[in-house]
KEKOLDO-868560 format. One line per 4 residues: number of its first residue (from 1); their letters; for each residue x, y, z of C-alpha. Coordinates in nm, 2 decimals, always signed. Example, Ala and Ser with C-alpha at 12.3 -4.5 7.8 and 13.67 -1.06 7.14 Angstrom:
// residues 2
1) as) +1.23:-0.45:+0.78 | +1.37:-0.11:+0.71
// end
This chain:
// residues 403
1) hnrv) +9.66:+13.54:+8.63 | +10.02:+13.59:+8.73 | +10.15:+13.55:+8.36 | +10.17:+13.77:+8.06
5) ivhi) +10.19:+13.57:+7.73 | +10.24:+13.70:+7.37 | +10.15:+13.53:+7.05 | +10.33:+13.66:+6.75
9) didc) +10.24:+13.57:+6.43 | +10.40:+13.67:+6.11 | +10.17:+13.82:+5.83 | +10.14:+13.60:+5.51
13) fyaq) +10.47:+13.50:+5.59 | +10.59:+13.33:+5.28 | +10.48:+13.60:+5.06 | +10.66:+13.85:+5.29
17) vemi) +10.94:+13.64:+5.26 | +10.94:+13.67:+4.89 | +10.88:+14.07:+4.89 | +11.21:+14.11:+5.11
21) rnpc) +11.40:+13.93:+4.87 | +11.22:+14.09:+4.58 | +11.11:+14.44:+4.69 | +10.96:+14.50:+4.33
25) lrdr) +10.69:+14.28:+4.43 | +10.56:+14.48:+4.72 | +10.27:+14.67:+4.55 | +10.19:+14.36:+4.34
29) pvgv) +9.97:+14.07:+4.42 | +10.20:+13.77:+4.53 | +10.08:+13.42:+4.55 | +10.33:+13.14:+4.69
33) sqkh) +10.25:+12.77:+4.56 | +10.32:+12.43:+4.63 | +10.22:+12.17:+4.39 | +9.91:+12.30:+4.23
37) ilvt) +9.78:+12.50:+4.57 | +9.79:+12.88:+4.64 | +9.97:+12.80:+5.01 | +9.93:+13.17:+5.09
41) cnyv) +9.93:+13.52:+4.92 | +9.98:+13.87:+5.02 | +9.72:+14.13:+5.13 | +9.74:+14.31:+4.79
45) aram) +9.60:+13.96:+4.64 | +9.38:+13.93:+4.92 | +9.21:+14.27:+4.85 | +9.16:+14.14:+4.52
49) glkk) +8.94:+13.83:+4.65 | +9.22:+13.58:+4.70 | +9.23:+13.33:+4.97 | +9.47:+13.06:+5.06
53) lisl) +9.46:+12.70:+5.00 | +9.27:+12.74:+4.64 | +9.39:+12.58:+4.33 | +9.65:+12.78:+4.09
57) aeak) +9.39:+12.77:+3.82 | +9.12:+12.92:+4.03 | +9.37:+13.20:+4.17 | +9.45:+13.30:+3.81
61) kkcp) +9.11:+13.32:+3.69 | +9.05:+13.56:+3.98 | +9.36:+13.77:+3.95 | +9.56:+13.74:+3.61
65) dlvi) +9.81:+13.96:+3.72 | +9.94:+13.73:+4.02 | +10.28:+13.67:+4.05 | +10.28:+13.29:+4.15
69) inge) +10.62:+13.19:+4.33 | +10.71:+12.84:+4.39 | +10.74:+12.76:+4.77 | +10.80:+12.39:+4.76
73) dltk) +11.18:+12.45:+4.87 | +11.13:+12.58:+5.23 | +11.49:+12.66:+5.29 | +11.44:+13.01:+5.26
77) yref) +11.14:+13.05:+5.51 | +11.34:+12.82:+5.78 | +11.60:+13.07:+5.77 | +11.36:+13.38:+5.83
81) ssrv) +11.18:+13.19:+6.07 | +11.51:+13.09:+6.26 | +11.59:+13.48:+6.26 | +11.27:+13.58:+6.44
85) tkll) +11.28:+13.30:+6.69 | +11.66:+13.40:+6.77 | +11.56:+13.78:+6.78 | +11.30:+13.73:+7.04
89) rrfa) +11.51:+13.51:+7.25 | +11.76:+13.80:+7.31 | +11.45:+13.99:+7.48 | +11.31:+13.69:+7.69
93) lrve) +11.43:+13.34:+7.80 | +11.10:+13.15:+7.74 | +11.06:+13.16:+7.38 | +10.85:+12.86:+7.19
97) rlgl) +10.83:+12.85:+6.80 | +10.49:+12.69:+6.65 | +10.56:+12.61:+6.32 | +10.77:+12.86:+6.10
101) deny) +10.57:+13.15:+6.14 | +10.43:+13.15:+6.50 | +10.63:+13.21:+6.83 | +10.49:+13.23:+7.20
105) vdvs) +10.69:+13.45:+7.46 | +10.65:+13.46:+7.79 | +10.76:+13.80:+7.92 | +10.62:+13.77:+8.26
109) elvq) +10.98:+13.82:+8.41 | +11.03:+14.15:+8.18 | +10.70:+14.28:+8.30 | +10.79:+14.23:+8.66
113) ermk) +11.12:+14.38:+8.62 | +10.99:+14.71:+8.44 | +10.68:+14.74:+8.70 | +10.98:+14.77:+8.96
117) hapr) +11.09:+15.08:+8.80 | +10.81:+15.27:+8.72 | +10.51:+15.43:+8.93 | +10.18:+15.23:+8.94
121) gsyi) +9.96:+15.30:+8.66 | +10.22:+15.50:+8.43 | +10.20:+15.22:+8.14 | +9.95:+15.30:+7.90
125) avgc) +9.83:+14.99:+7.67 | +9.94:+15.00:+7.29 | +9.76:+14.86:+7.00 | +9.41:+14.72:+7.01
129) iygd) +9.22:+14.65:+7.32 | +8.95:+14.37:+7.29 | +8.62:+14.47:+7.38 | +8.66:+14.85:+7.40
133) nilk) +8.42:+14.87:+7.10 | +8.21:+14.55:+7.12 | +8.11:+14.51:+7.49 | +7.88:+14.81:+7.56
137) gssn) +7.69:+14.79:+7.85 | +7.92:+14.50:+7.99 | +8.09:+14.50:+8.32 | +8.38:+14.71:+8.33
141) evcp) +8.53:+14.56:+8.65 | +8.88:+14.51:+8.66 | +9.01:+14.19:+8.78 | +9.14:+14.24:+9.16
145) cgch) +9.47:+14.00:+9.10 | +9.68:+14.31:+8.94 | +9.68:+14.14:+8.57 | +9.53:+14.44:+8.45
149) erlt) +9.85:+14.67:+8.47 | +10.07:+14.35:+8.39 | +9.89:+14.29:+8.08 | +9.89:+14.65:+7.98
153) vgsv) +10.28:+14.65:+8.05 | +10.28:+14.33:+7.82 | +10.14:+14.54:+7.56 | +10.42:+14.77:+7.51
157) iase) +10.66:+14.50:+7.53 | +10.48:+14.33:+7.26 | +10.49:+14.63:+7.03 | +10.88:+14.64:+7.11
161) lrka) +10.92:+14.30:+6.99 | +10.73:+14.35:+6.67 | +10.91:+14.69:+6.60 | +11.23:+14.47:+6.66
165) ifde) +11.14:+14.22:+6.39 | +11.03:+14.47:+6.16 | +11.33:+14.74:+6.20 | +11.58:+14.42:+6.17
169) iglt) +11.45:+14.14:+5.95 | +11.19:+14.33:+5.74 | +10.85:+14.16:+5.86 | +10.52:+14.26:+5.98
173) tcag) +10.37:+14.07:+6.24 | +10.06:+14.07:+6.44 | +10.04:+13.97:+6.83 | +9.78:+13.89:+7.09
177) iahn) +9.85:+13.96:+7.46 | +9.69:+13.78:+7.73 | +9.74:+13.58:+8.07 | +9.76:+13.23:+7.91
181) klla) +9.89:+13.08:+7.55 | +9.54:+12.97:+7.43 | +9.40:+13.33:+7.51 | +9.72:+13.49:+7.35
185) kiag) +9.69:+13.31:+7.04 | +9.29:+13.41:+7.00 | +9.35:+13.76:+7.07 | +9.62:+13.79:+6.80
189) eqnk) +9.35:+13.67:+6.55 | +9.10:+13.95:+6.62 | +9.29:+14.24:+6.45 | +9.51:+14.17:+6.15
193) pnkq) +9.74:+14.24:+5.95 | +10.04:+14.44:+6.13 | +9.82:+14.46:+6.48 | +9.82:+14.37:+6.81
197) tlly) +9.53:+14.30:+7.07 | +9.53:+14.29:+7.44 | +9.29:+14.09:+7.59 | +9.20:+14.19:+7.97
201) terv) +9.10:+13.90:+8.19 | +8.77:+14.06:+8.26 | +8.70:+14.03:+7.92 | +8.75:+13.68:+7.83
205) eglm) +8.41:+13.52:+7.88 | +8.27:+13.81:+7.63 | +8.52:+13.70:+7.34 | +8.48:+13.32:+7.40
209) gllp) +8.13:+13.34:+7.40 | +8.14:+13.49:+7.04 | +8.35:+13.24:+6.90 | +8.27:+12.93:+6.66
213) vrkv) +8.43:+12.64:+6.82 | +8.63:+12.57:+6.51 | +8.81:+12.89:+6.59 | +8.96:+12.77:+6.94
217) pgig) +9.30:+12.61:+6.94 | +9.30:+12.27:+7.07 | +8.96:+12.19:+6.91 | +9.01:+12.04:+6.58
221) rstc) +8.80:+11.92:+6.27 | +8.71:+11.57:+6.42 | +8.63:+11.74:+6.78 | +8.39:+12.00:+6.58
225) arlg) +8.23:+11.72:+6.39 | +8.14:+11.52:+6.68 | +8.02:+11.86:+6.89 | +7.82:+11.90:+6.56
229) slgi) +7.64:+11.57:+6.61 | +7.54:+11.74:+6.98 | +7.40:+12.06:+6.79 | +7.71:+12.23:+6.93
233) ttia) +7.87:+12.49:+6.66 | +7.97:+12.76:+6.90 | +8.16:+12.82:+7.24 | +7.82:+12.98:+7.39
237) elqe) +7.66:+12.63:+7.30 | +7.91:+12.41:+7.45 | +7.93:+12.62:+7.76 | +7.54:+12.59:+7.79
241) cskk) +7.55:+12.23:+7.74 | +7.51:+11.97:+8.02 | +7.82:+11.73:+8.13 | +7.53:+11.47:+8.10
245) alln) +7.51:+11.55:+7.73 | +7.83:+11.57:+7.65 | +7.93:+11.24:+7.78 | +7.69:+11.10:+7.54
249) efns) +7.97:+11.16:+7.25 | +8.27:+11.21:+7.47 | +8.46:+11.06:+7.79 | +8.52:+11.25:+8.11
253) qevr) +8.83:+11.36:+8.04 | +8.75:+11.49:+7.71 | +8.47:+11.67:+7.87 | +8.71:+11.86:+8.13
257) ilha) +8.94:+11.96:+7.87 | +8.66:+12.09:+7.64 | +8.50:+12.25:+7.95 | +8.85:+12.45:+8.02
261) lshg) +8.88:+12.54:+7.65 | +8.54:+12.70:+7.62 | +8.63:+12.91:+7.94 | +8.97:+13.00:+7.79
265) adds) +9.15:+12.82:+8.05 | +9.51:+12.71:+7.97 | +9.80:+12.62:+8.22 | +10.03:+12.50:+7.96
269) qvst) +10.39:+12.66:+7.98 | +10.60:+12.83:+7.69 | +10.83:+12.55:+7.62 | +11.21:+12.69:+7.60
273) dsmp) +11.33:+12.34:+7.45 | +11.41:+12.42:+7.10 | +11.42:+12.07:+6.99 | +11.13:+11.98:+6.75
277) ksis) +10.94:+11.67:+6.80 | +10.99:+11.58:+6.44 | +11.12:+11.71:+6.11 | +11.00:+11.57:+5.79
281) eeds) +11.01:+11.59:+5.41 | +10.77:+11.48:+5.16 | +10.67:+11.51:+4.80 | +10.38:+11.36:+4.57
285) ysnl) +10.43:+11.20:+4.24 | +10.22:+11.10:+3.94 | +10.35:+10.75:+4.01 | +10.67:+10.57:+4.09
289) csle) +10.69:+10.25:+3.95 | +11.05:+10.14:+3.96 | +11.32:+10.13:+4.26 | +11.54:+10.35:+4.07
293) svkt) +11.28:+10.64:+4.08 | +11.22:+10.54:+4.43 | +11.58:+10.55:+4.53 | +11.62:+10.90:+4.34
297) nlrv) +11.36:+11.08:+4.50 | +11.44:+10.91:+4.86 | +11.79:+11.07:+4.84 | +11.63:+11.40:+4.71
301) lign) +11.40:+11.40:+5.04 | +11.71:+11.28:+5.28 | +11.92:+11.56:+5.08 | +11.68:+11.82:+5.22
305) lipr) +11.60:+11.70:+5.57 | +11.98:+11.68:+5.65 | +12.07:+12.02:+5.66 | +11.79:+12.08:+5.89
309) ited) +11.97:+11.90:+6.17 | +12.17:+12.14:+6.36 | +12.29:+12.19:+6.73 | +11.95:+12.38:+6.82
313) tghp) +11.73:+12.07:+6.72 | +11.96:+11.77:+6.89 | +11.99:+11.45:+6.73 | +11.72:+11.24:+6.60
317) qtvr) +11.70:+10.88:+6.74 | +11.42:+10.73:+6.51 | +11.34:+10.76:+6.12 | +11.01:+10.67:+5.97
321) lair) +10.92:+10.63:+5.61 | +10.56:+10.69:+5.49 | +10.40:+10.63:+5.15 | +10.08:+10.64:+4.97
325) rggq) +10.01:+10.39:+4.72 | +9.88:+10.46:+4.38 | +9.54:+10.31:+4.25 | +9.34:+10.37:+4.57
329) apgv) +8.98:+10.45:+4.54 | +8.87:+10.84:+4.47 | +8.88:+11.01:+4.81 | +9.09:+10.76:+4.99
333) ykke) +9.45:+10.91:+5.10 | +9.56:+10.63:+5.33 | +9.94:+10.63:+5.41 | +10.15:+10.34:+5.54
337) srqc) +10.45:+10.36:+5.74 | +10.75:+10.17:+5.89 | +11.02:+10.30:+6.15 | +11.33:+10.20:+6.32
341) pvpd) +11.59:+10.37:+6.51 | +11.88:+10.60:+6.34 | +12.20:+10.41:+6.29 | +12.48:+10.47:+6.52
345) rfam) +12.71:+10.56:+6.23 | +12.47:+10.83:+6.15 | +12.49:+10.98:+6.52 | +12.87:+10.97:+6.51
349) ntpn) +13.06:+11.28:+6.38 | +13.02:+11.21:+6.01 | +13.26:+11.46:+5.83 | +13.04:+11.55:+5.54
353) ssek) +12.67:+11.55:+5.45 | +12.69:+11.31:+5.17 | +12.82:+11.02:+5.41 | +12.51:+11.12:+5.63
357) invl) +12.28:+11.10:+5.34 | +12.40:+10.76:+5.25 | +12.40:+10.62:+5.59 | +12.03:+10.73:+5.64
361) fgtv) +11.95:+10.64:+5.28 | +12.05:+10.28:+5.35 | +11.82:+10.26:+5.63 | +11.51:+10.41:+5.47
365) fglf) +11.55:+10.24:+5.17 | +11.56:+9.90:+5.36 | +11.20:+10.03:+5.52 | +11.07:+10.06:+5.18
369) hklv) +11.12:+9.69:+5.10 | +10.93:+9.60:+5.42 | +10.65:+9.81:+5.29 | +10.68:+9.72:+4.95
373) dvsk) +10.71:+9.39:+4.80 | +10.93:+9.49:+4.48 | +10.89:+9.18:+4.33 | +10.57:+9.26:+4.20
377) sfqv) +10.46:+9.59:+4.02 | +10.39:+9.89:+4.23 | +10.29:+10.24:+4.21 | +10.38:+10.51:+4.48
381) rvln) +10.22:+10.87:+4.52 | +10.36:+10.99:+4.82 | +10.71:+10.95:+4.98 | +10.74:+11.11:+5.35
385) vcls) +11.05:+11.04:+5.56 | +11.08:+11.20:+5.92 | +11.29:+11.19:+6.17 | +11.19:+11.22:+6.56
389) nfqr) +11.24:+11.16:+6.91 | +11.52:+11.42:+6.92 | +11.77:+11.40:+7.17 | +12.07:+11.64:+7.29
393) rper) +12.37:+11.55:+7.12 | +12.63:+11.34:+7.41 | +12.93:+11.55:+7.53 | +13.22:+11.46:+7.31
397) ktit) +13.46:+11.26:+7.50 | +13.81:+11.43:+7.55 | +14.14:+11.31:+7.69 | +14.02:+11.55:+7.98
401) nff) +13.70:+11.35:+8.06 | +13.88:+11.04:+8.17 | +14.05:+11.22:+8.46
// end
């Protein structure tokens, strides 16, 4: 257990951004909407019984005083997210952003450096320690590898990171501290909001045994359903299930992964590559029935996408268009997609974004024609434009490159 990983999760991120932008909202119930859904709300609203991902109508019924802010334009949230990640990278080299509101930070080197200059046992854990009030009567035997002290120092660093985020950006956060990414994320879920939780190695099994399978990162909805078909709904049940029984539903590789996850094992590294796997823009409509309406909305999506391509993201090699047609049966949400390479002209240092929009629009509109027979009537409910396969920008050629 030689690593120390901190998982940082921003509390009700979108709502916090809105409260920072308008401090008058701090003591009022605030919700952020996308389309007709409440995607998040602050803790004032949650205290009144609101939850995220409910309809706006239901939210207003439960809380008539709810201030609803349209959060469909993600620009301001991306800016705050980027500021948090950049701040964390001032402290540690290994920082991995996960979505807009989460970051993994590998503080192992920082921990080692601090331990060099402090007497052994001089650090005191900061924040909540998982199991102090739960695992009564359980073994208190400390792992002999030295991870106990390393994780303790990690909790001090986590507190400093969270304080810096609040002091410089104004955002409160939760944190989990553990010896791998999986456990750090699970630990951070134990005490919210604006708190941190330290998970010592000797207490991992006690925590894992209490979790439902759906609470473990890496076990998604479909896997939960497959486990449910075997009567497994908790990690304790998964740990007790024989390999033979699991092989009735899963292949051998999947069984190995499930076994590892059930015991909190995870050797994945905190990725230092800031390039995303993909970036996309999507919108839904009552129905798009004409080429002009498709053109207009594709230009809007592409116009929102272009500013998100920065030096940090690298350069996209692939563009994909996905659509969902109207007229599908109730409960059917099938999408169709086509993709192709991003044009070379787009890769060149195009002087302004309008030229980039024009280049990408021509390519994406061509993909639309491959998906839809425009000589016949059509209905489109969803458009999604995605850029992927990012690579570092090639070094620009100058005259000195030739000598």
